C-alpha positions in Angstrom: 63.9 110.6 102.0 65.4 108.3 99.3 67.1 105.2 100.7 70.4 103.9 99.2 71.7 100.4 99.9 75.3 100.4 101.0 78.0 97.7 101.3 76.9 96.3 104.7 73.3 95.9 103.8 72.4 98.9 105.8 70.2 101.7 104.5 71.6 105.2 104.6 69.3 108.2 104.6 70.5 111.4 103.1 73.0 113.1 105.5 71.5 115.0 108.4 73.1 116.7 111.4 74.8 114.4 113.9 73.5 113.9 117.4 74.9 116.3 120.0 78.3 115.5 121.3 81.0 117.1 123.4 84.2 117.9 121.4 87.7 117.5 123.0 91.0 118.5 121.4 93.9 117.3 123.6 97.4 118.7 122.8 99.2 115.8 124.4 98.8 112.0 124.5 98.5 111.9 128.2 95.6 114.3 128.0 93.9 112.1 125.4 94.4 109.0 127.7 92.8 110.9 130.6 89.8 111.7 128.5 89.4 108.1 127.4 89.7 106.9 131.0 87.1 109.5 132.1 84.5 108.8 129.5 85.2 105.1 128.6 82.8 103.7 126.0 81.2 107.1 125.7 84.3 108.5 123.9 85.5 107.9 120.4 88.9 108.9 118.9 88.9 111.2 115.8 92.0 111.4 113.6 91.3 112.6 110.1 87.6 112.0 110.4 87.1 110.8 106.8 85.4 107.6 108.0 83.9 108.6 111.3 82.3 111.9 110.4 80.1 110.5 107.6 78.8 107.9 110.2 78.1 110.6 112.7 76.3 112.7 110.1 74.1 109.8 108.9 73.4 108.9 112.6 74.4 105.3 112.0 76.8 105.9 114.8 76.7 108.4 117.7 78.9 109.1 120.7 78.6 111.6 123.5 82.3 112.5 123.5 84.6 113.0 120.5 88.4 113.1 121.2 90.2 114.8 118.3 93.9 113.7 118.5 94.8 115.7 115.3 96.8 118.3 117.3 98.9 115.9 119.3 102.6 116.4 118.5 104.9 113.5 117.5 102.4 111.4 115.6 103.1 112.9 112.1 106.7 111.6 111.5 108.0 109.0 109.1 111.3 107.6 110.4 113.5 105.0 108.7 116.3 103.3 110.6 117.6 100.6 108.2 115.6 97.7 109.6 112.1 99.2 109.5 110.1 102.3 108.8 108.0 103.9 111.5 105.0 105.9 110.4 103.1 108.1 112.9 99.4 107.4 113.1 98.6 111.0 112.0 100.6 111.0 108.8 98.1 111.9 106.1 97.3 109.7 103.1 98.6 112.3 100.7 101.9 112.6 102.6 102.3 108.8 102.3 101.6 109.0 98.6 104.2 111.7 98.1 106.9 110.1 100.3 109.7 108.9 98.0 111.1 106.4 100.5 107.7 104.7 100.7 107.1 104.8 97.0 110.5 103.2 96.3 110.6 100.4 98.9 107.1 100.0 100.4 105.2 100.2 97.1 101.9 98.6 98.3 101.5 101.4 100.8 102.1 104.0 98.1 99.7 102.2 95.8 97.0 102.0 98.4 97.4 105.7 99.3 96.9 106.8 95.7 93.7 104.8 95.4 92.0 106.1 98.6 89.0 108.4 98.0 89.9 111.6 96.3 92.4 114.4 96.9 90.2 116.0 99.5 89.9 112.8 101.5 93.6 112.0 101.1 94.6 115.4 102.4 92.6 115.0 105.6 92.6 111.2 106.1 95.3 109.6 108.2 96.9 106.2 108.0 96.0 105.5 111.6 92.4 106.4 111.1 92.2 104.2 107.9 93.6 101.3 109.8 92.0 101.6 113.2 88.5 102.1 111.8 88.4 98.4 110.9 86.4 98.8 107.7 87.0 95.8 105.5 86.7 98.0 102.5 89.5 100.3 103.6 92.7 100.0 101.6 95.6 100.3 104.1 94.8 97.1 106.2 95.5 94.8 103.3 98.7 96.5 102.4 99.8 96.3 106.1 99.0 92.7 106.4 100.8 91.8 103.1 103.9 93.7 104.3 103.8 92.1 107.8 103.5 95.4 109.5 103.0 95.8 113.3 101.0 98.4 115.2 102.0 100.2 118.3 99.1 100.8 120.7 99.6 103.2 123.5 97.7 103.9 126.8 98.3 105.1 130.3 99.5 101.6 131.1 102.2 101.6 128.5 102.6 100.3 125.0 102.1 97.0 123.2 102.8 95.8 119.7 100.2 93.9 117.6 100.9 92.1 114.3 98.7 93.5 111.5 97.5 90.0 110.8 96.1 89.7 114.3 94.7 93.2 114.6 91.5 93.1 112.5 88.8 91.1 114.2 85.5 91.8 112.5 83.7 94.6 110.6 84.6 97.9 112.4 86.2 95.8 115.2 89.9 95.7 115.9 92.2 94.8 118.8 92.3 98.3 120.1 91.4 97.9 123.8 89.7 100.4 126.0 91.9 103.4 126.7 94.3 102.7 123.8 95.3 104.7 120.8 97.0 103.5 117.7 100.1 105.7 117.6 102.6 104.2 115.2 102.8 101.8 112.3 106.0 99.7 112.0 106.8 98.1 108.7 109.9 95.9 108.4 112.5 96.7 105.7 111.9 94.6 102.7 114.4 91.9 101.9 116.7 92.2 98.9 114.9 91.5 95.6 111.5 92.3 97.1 108.6 94.1 95.7 104.9 94.7 96.6 101.8 96.0 94.9 98.2 96.9 95.7 95.3 97.1 93.3 91.5 97.4 93.6 88.4 97.8 91.5 85.9 100.5 92.3 82.9 101.7 90.3 83.4 105.4 90.6 86.1 107.7 92.1 85.8 107.9 95.9 83.5 104.9 96.0 83.9 101.8 98.1 85.9 99.1 96.2 84.4 96.0 94.7 87.5 94.1 95.8 91.2 94.8 96.3 94.4 92.7 96.6 97.8 93.4 98.2 100.8 91.3 97.3 104.4 91.2 98.7 107.0 89.0 97.1 110.7 88.2 97.5 112.9 86.5 94.9 115.9 84.3 95.3 119.1 84.9 93.3 117.8 82.7 90.4 114.5 84.7 90.1 112.3 82.2 91.9 109.9 83.1 94.6 111.4 83.0 98.1 108.5 84.8 99.8 104.9 85.6 99.1 102.2 87.3 101.2 98.7 88.2 100.0 95.8 90.0 101.6 92.4 90.9 100.3 90.2 94.0 100.7 86.4 93.9 100.7 86.2 90.1 100.6 84.7 89.4 104.0 84.0 90.9 107.4 87.6 91.9 107.8 90.8 92.0 105.7 91.7 88.5 104.8 95.3 87.2 105.0 95.8 84.3 102.6 97.9 81.8 104.5 100.0 78.8 103.3 101.1 80.2 100.0 104.8 80.5 100.6 105.6 76.8 100.9 103.7 76.1 97.7 105.7 78.6 95.6 109.2 78.6 97.1 111.8 78.3 94.3 109.4 78.6 91.5 109.5 81.4 88.9 106.3 83.2 88.3 104.6 82.2 85.0 101.1 82.0 83.7 100.5 78.5 85.3 101.9 79.5 88.7 100.0 82.8 88.7 96.7 80.9 88.0 97.4 78.5 90.9 98.1 81.3 93.3 95.0 83.3 92.1 92.8 80.2 92.7 94.2 79.9 96.2 93.4 83.6 96.9 89.9 83.3 95.5 89.2 80.2 97.6 90.3 82.1 100.7 88.0 85.1 100.0 84.6 85.4 101.6 82.7 88.0 99.4 79.0 88.7 99.9 76.5 89.8 97.3 75.6 93.5 97.6 75.2 96.7 95.7 78.7 96.3 94.2 78.2 92.8 92.6 77.4 89.1 93.0 79.7 86.7 94.8 80.7 85.1 91.5 81.6 88.5 90.0 83.7 89.5 93.0 85.6 86.2 93.0 86.4 86.8 89.3 87.6 90.3 90.1 89.8 89.0 93.0 91.4 86.4 90.7 92.2 89.0 88.0 93.6 91.5 90.5 95.8 88.8 92.1 97.4 87.9 88.8 98.0 91.6 87.9 99.4 92.3 91.4 101.7 89.3 91.3 103.1 90.4 88.0 103.7 94.0 89.1 105.2 93.0 92.5 107.7 90.6 90.8 108.6 93.2 88.2 109.3 95.7 91.1 111.4 93.1 92.9 113.5 92.6 89.8 114.0 96.3 89.4 115.0 96.6 93.0 117.6 93.9 92.6 119.3 96.1 89.9 119.6 99.1 92.2 
């Protein structure tokens, strides 16, 4: 069979049938928790399946028990209460893309949703699956980190909240503990005069991205930056949060010089590796250009928001 080099320096053979597994479709969270407790490491959660199923079919990954949470009620709602928006883990990517509230005030999420895969993937894929898979090439993690989101993890023992910036540990490794399920994404309401954006470069539709950048900004009443968060996709073993930017830009208006300074900081924080998608030098160049474009768009959106 022909071999194709993929992003993580693995070699994928043409898709074959997955190894045999037992399929479970719980209707309630407690039933899902019980299954996870019973089967432990031999069980894996399935949400939309757009990341997991290809791994199973290629036999890169196998598991004796698959727990499909797609039928569980209460995990498909988007609720806004004035101080934050709460997104159920089973909300599909296409629903996020179509949500006017998210498009208006949480633009980086809407941007990322529109750039994920293709319409078929977006119709099946879920925000919870995209996040909890822990793939550094997935788009939602960077948007979540830039927007200072928090994740609710539920289990038989109760619930705990984890900051997005602390959630992603390594490639395909997150802070989800044994028996836990990501059930809700909590994004704080943006401050006045705030805007965000997400951009990425990919070679073909539905392909892994070469690199991506998420930016969230806030402006003061004079148009200077009062807040800045940046996160990078596909630039290391996990999503990268660029720290220490805010104190360097506070009170300054975005111009070509400041944009170049910020872009340099972002590039220096990146950890790209050479692979099928490009050299390290090429990826750093892409990250710098995307950062400048994202900054400009986020600031423009913040100014537009201040007029509303």
